[in-house]
N, C-alpha and C positions, 0 to 999 in steps of 0.2 A: 503494500499500500504506500502510495506517495504522501508526504507531510500534507497535513490538512491546510487549505489556502488560507491566508490571513487577509484582513482588510488592509488595503493599500493607502499609505499617506505620503503625499508627495510634496516636497519643498520647491517652491519656486520663487523667483525674484530677479533683479538685475544683477550684473556682475559685481562683486565685492560688497555685499550688503550683510555677509555673515552666514549665508546658509550652510557651508560646511562646518563652520564653528557650531551651530545648532544641531547639525546633524551628528557630530560627535559627542556633543553633550546628550543628547536625548537616547543614543545608542549606546553610550557607555564605552565605546571602542574607537581608537583614533584612526578610522579608515579612511577619512577625507584628507587630502591635503590642504592646509590652511596657510596662506601667505597674503602679504598686502598687494600682491599683483592681481590686477583685475582679470578675471578669465582663468584662473589657475584649473577650475574643474571643468573637465571636458566630458567624460564618460558617466552615465546614470549608474548610480551605486545602491545598492539596497542591503538593508540589515535589518534582522528581526529585534523589537523592542518589546521588553516586558516591563510592566510598571504597575505595582499594587495588584497583580494577578491578571492583568489585561495585557493582551497581545496583539500586535499588529506589525506590518512591515513598513519601514521607513524608507523613502527613497530621495537621495540628493541628485540634483541636476544641476547643469551649468547655467551660467547666467543668461537671462534672454532679455532681448531689447533693451540694450544700453551700450555705454561705451566699453570696448574691450580690445586689449592688444593681442589677443589671440587671433592668428591668420585662419583659424578653422571654426569661427565663430558660428557661422552659417551653418555647419554641420552640427555643432553644439545645440543650436536652436532647433534643428530637426529632431534631435534626440530628445530634448525637453518636450516638444510636442507630443512625442509618442508617450512620454510618461504621463502627461496630463490625460491623455485619452483612456488611460488604463487605471486612473485614480479613483478611490472611493471618498477620499477627503484631500483639500489641497490647503497648505499652509503658505500664503503669501509673506515671504519675509522682505521688510523694508527697512532703509536706514533712516531713523528719525532725526539725525543731524542734518540731512539734506533736504530733508522735507519733500512735498509732492513734486515729481518732475515728470515729463512727458512718458517715458520709459516705464514708469508704475502705471500709468493710466493704461498703456497698451497691454501690459500683463494682466491688469484687472479685468480687461475685457476678454482676454484669453481664458482666463479662469472662469468667467461666467458663462462663457460659451461651452465650457466642458459639462455643464449641467450637474455638478456635485456641490455640496457644502463647501464654503471657503472661509478660513479663519485668516484675519490679519494680524500678523505679527511685527509690532514696531520694535525692531532691533536697537541696540546700542543706547538703551535708556538710562545708562549709567552716566552718560555725557550731559552736562546742562543744556548744551545746545540742542540736544534731542527733544526737550521739553517744548520749546517753542515750535520746532518743526512738526512735532506730532500732530498738533492741532490742525494742520493742513491735510493731514494723511485721512483724517475722517471724512473729507469730502469724496472719497472713493466710494462710500455708501455700503460698507460691509456691515453686517449686523454684529458679528463677534470680532472685538478688537482687544488683543492683549499686548501690555507693554512688557518687554524681555530685555535681559543683557545675556546673549548667548556665552559670552566669554566667562563671566562670573556666576551665571545660573540664576540670576533673579528673574522671578517671573516665569520659570520653565515649568515649576510644578502646576500653576495657574493654567499654562498653556495645555499641559497634559490633561487636567480636568476636563477642559473644554473639548479636546480631541476625542477623548473616551466618550463624552456625552454626545458629540455629534456622530460618531462611529456606531453609537448603541450597542457597544460592546458588554459582553458578560464575563464574570471571572471564570478562569480556567478551574475546574473542579480537580481536586487532588487525584481521582480515579483517572481523569483524563491525562494528567501529568504522568501517572503510573504507566498507563498504556503506551504512552508516547515514548517513554524510557525503554519498556519492552519491546516496542517496535523497533526502536533505534538499536538495541542489543541485536535482535535477530538480523536486520539488514542495516549495517552502518554505511554511512556515505562513504564515497571515496574521493578524497580531494585531489584534484590533479592541478599542478601548477604548471602554466604555458610560460616557458623563460627563454631567452636568448637575447642576441645583441639587437639594436634598434634597427628597424625595417627589415626584419627576417620574415615577416608575414604571420606574427603570432595572432593579431586581432582578425586577420582576414581567416584563420584556422578556426578560432573560436566561434565566427559568425557561420562558418560552414558546419561544424559540429551542431549548433544550436538550431541551424537552417533558419535563421532569422538576423537581420543586421542590428545585433546587440551592441557591437563596439564601433567606435568611430575609426574607419579606415581611410588613410590617405598615404600619399608617396612622401610625405614629409617626415624624417626619422624623428622618434622621438612623440609621435602623436599621442600614445598612451600614457597617462600619468599615474592614475591612481591603479591600485590592484582591485580589479572588479570581479566578484563573485556570481556565478550564474548556475542553476541547477538544470540538471538533464536527465531524463528518464529514459534508460534504453535496457531493454530486455529484463523488465523487473528489477533493474539495478539503479541506484541513484549516484550521480556523479555530480560533484561541485567543481566546476571548470573555473580556474582563476587566471585571469589574463593580467600579465604584468607587463611594467615598463621596461623598455630595452636597457640592458645594463651594458655601459661602456667602462672603460678603463678609469680607475680611481682618479688620475690626473686630470681628465677631462671632466668628470662628474662634478668635482670640487669647484668649478667654476659658477655652477648654476645651483641656487637655493632649492628650487622646485625639483631639478634633476637629482639632487642629493637625497630628497625625501623620497622621490619615486624608488630610486634603487634601494633604499632602506625597507620599503615596503615590499619590494620584490623578494629580497632575501628572507623577510619574514613569512612570506607566502610559500618559500622553500621550506622554512622550517615547519609550516603548519600542513603541508601536503603529504599525502602518501605515495603519490607517484609524480615524479618530474618529467615532462617532456621537454626535451631541447630541442629548439627549432634552430635548424642551420640553415642559411641560404645556399642552396646547392650551386648557383651559379659563382658564388665567391668561394665555397669550400671551408673546411674547418679552419679556425684562426686560434691564437694563443687566448683570446678573450673567451672563446667557446670552451676552451680547455679550462678557464678559471671558473666559469659558471659551473661546468660539469664538476669540478673538484670541489666547489662548495655544496653542489648538492650530494656528492658522495660522502663528504665530512658528516654532513646532516643526517646520513643513513637513510637515504631516500632511493626507491627504485626509479631507474632511470630509462629513459628511451628517447633515442635519437630521430628526429624527423627531419628528414632532408627535403625542405620545401622549395617550391618553385621547380619541380622536377619536369614540369611541362616544357620548360626553357632549354633543358639540357638536350643536346643533340649528340647521338652516337657518332664517335670519331671512326673514320673508316678503319677497319681492321681491329678496332678495340670495343670492349663491351664497356659501355660507359657506367653501368652500374657495379661492375666487379672492380673497375679502376677507382671510382669515388669510394667504394668500401674500404680497399686496401689503403688509399691515402688516408681516411679517416681513422683507421685502426692504427696506422702508423703515427698520426699526429695525437690521437687520444689513446695512448696505449693502456692507461689505467682503466678504460671503460671497454674491455674486451668481453665483459659479460652483458653490456647493454644491447637490446635489439635495435637494428637500424630499419627505417621505413622511409621510403621513398614516395613522398606525397605531393599534391598540388592542392593549395587550398582555394584557388581561383576555380579550377575545373572540378574539383572534389575528388580527384583520383585518388584512390586508395585511402581517402579518409575514414571510411567505415571501418577498415581494418585498424585503424589506430586505435578505437575503443576497444577491440578485441584483445589486442595487446596490453592496453592497460588494464583491462580486468585479469589477464593472466599474470602480470606482475604484480598487482595488488594481492592476489590469491596466494602467490608464491611468498611473498613477504610474511604470510601469517602461518606458513609451514612450519611445523614443530616435530622434531625427531625424538621419539622414546628414549628415555635414559638407557635402557637395557641394549636396545638396538644400537645406539650410539657408541656405547662402550665396546661392544663386538666388533664394530666397525673400526674404530680407532686401534683397537689391539691388533686387528688383522693388518692395518694399513702399517703402524709403527712396528710389527714384527717383521714383515717383509722389507720395509724401509726405514730402520732406526733414526729416531730424530737426531738432527745435526745443530750443534750448537758453536758459539764463537769461543767456548772455554775448552778446557781440557777433559773436564769431567763428563762422563756419560750421563744422558738424562734419559728417564724412563717415564712414560705417561702412566699414572696410577689410577686415574679416574677422569672422564669427562662428562660434562653436562652443558645442555643447551638453555641457558638463563633468560632469554627473552627473544621474541620476534620483532619484526619491522623497526631495525635489520635484524636478521638471524645472527645471535652472538653465542659463540661457545666458549666455555671455560675448559682449560686443560690443568688439571692438578699433577704437578712432576714431583720427583724425589729430590728436587734442588732447585734454587732460584735461579738458575742460569736461564736466559732468554734463548729461545729458538732462533735460528738463523731465519733471515727473511725469506730465503729462498724455500725452506722448509716449510714455513707457514701458508706461501703461495701453493706448494705441493698440497698441503692438507685442503687448502680452499677448493683447488681444483678437483681433487677426490671427492669432496662433498657435493659439488656441482654435480659431477658425473652420476652420483648416487641417488641425490635427493632434489635435484633441479635448482630451487632458488632463483628461478628465470628473471633476469634484469635487477637483482637486488644485491648489493654489497654484503659479504659476509665479513664478520668481526670475530677474530680469535684473540682470546686472552689468556696468558700462562700466569700460573699462580704456583709458586714453590711450597714446598711441605713445611709447616710451621717447625722451627727448632734447628733448621738447617743452618750452617755456619756460612754466613754470607760475607764475602770477600775474603776468607781463609782459606789457605792450602789445605787439601785433605791429607792428614797424618796416616803413615802405615802403621801396622800392628805393632812394631817394635817400638816406634815412637810413642804410641799410646800406653805401651806396658808400664812405663814408670809412674804416670799418673793413676793406673788403676792399683800398682802393687807398690805401696807406699810401706818401708820398713817401719816395724813398732819397736820403739826404744823400751826397753825393759828397766825396771828400777829395782833397788833392793827388796828382797822379800816376794818378788813375783813368782807366781806358781810355775814350775816347769812344765813345758809342753811334752807331748808324745816324742817329738823329734830330739829335744834336749835331753830325754832319758836314753834314747837310744844312742846318741853320740857319746854320752858319759858311759853307757856300758861298753862300747866299742874301744874308748880310751882306756877303760880300766882293764880290759882283756889283753891289750897290748903291753901293759906293764909286766917287768919281768918279775918272777916270783922270789922271794928272799929265802 
């Protein structure tokens, strides 16, 4: 069963009136980028909100009808218009300091045409200048007006009360919450992070998977700024697809405040994901930055899929298989991703994009694979007997016990008779044998080695002759000590050797 559809609340307003700040305050999550630059928000961002037992979906939109420095403002307005059409309640956010301007009147007309209840939220009320300008905003003629300060939280509670009243919501019963928990336990969502360099086709891929123009797509690098979540139902499975901003080299990112926050949100999306899809521009091939992004995903322990996008632009060279040549080059450039599957897709034409969801499902299932302890120990014993462990030290290491401690990523702990570390080549050997036997398709494997307690760390192993003096310390006898059996035997022998007189 899919998650029950919640009522939709949409925030609209001119650029830089505080919509994203209000969105973060109401949702309790810093999902929207907030800067002083007008037109920072581009894509439509939705996040569930729970307040006093009431639940609804909150949507943040880009600025409409106003001055913006964004060259993609026309596309932003188009996305905002689609969000208005799906709204159950509209919250129009205005800047009280600026008063009433023509852009607000255009937005007010658009909200009335939507045919749903509208609440006017006069923001930045903590500034004295907003008190005089707020009076002009009453001319818009809305019935419900709330004065707020999104940055400091003033009046946000009053706004939520009006929102709940207009939506006619009912509190969620405890039994409903328990049912939702049980449902999530049975069929959890699979979070997919779409990552890559700028202009690799990530947003086009998300739109193709969702089969709708959910994300803004343009030829301008860095079009996507926020990390946007979208739910997709596929073969009775729920995927949460997260489109992220393109990640450039740190030296170039530091020059832009907006891009710095975008990259930070993209890295957080990788940490929250179950599977990471690394989108590579097939016309350019793998680069060092692609390797850095893939390395971050591997360090986070996420399943990885390499999607070579724009494959429709690749033409086979005469006498050379383009697919084989591309894959060999990618494996050479990204040697540490030899376990990651490679898919050649085209987001524009839809070539092999359905196959991507199948592979994502396989990778997510492999991440939750657990090997029984008994079977794992028999496997390790067989492997270590035929190929004994190799260490950098002189002492031989024997694996005494093994256990899988966690999944996603699969983590194995080997308990040995000493604290010497296994050679990295032997750990790689064990990883390959585990993959051959148990799969772990597209997932990194972590192997940890723990030495036996009480082992002498950093000390050379002594021989039996060297340890003998420590075990057999001679006992000094004082006067009046009782003679031992050995003393009596020696005394008898001495007396027998004495000549008789």
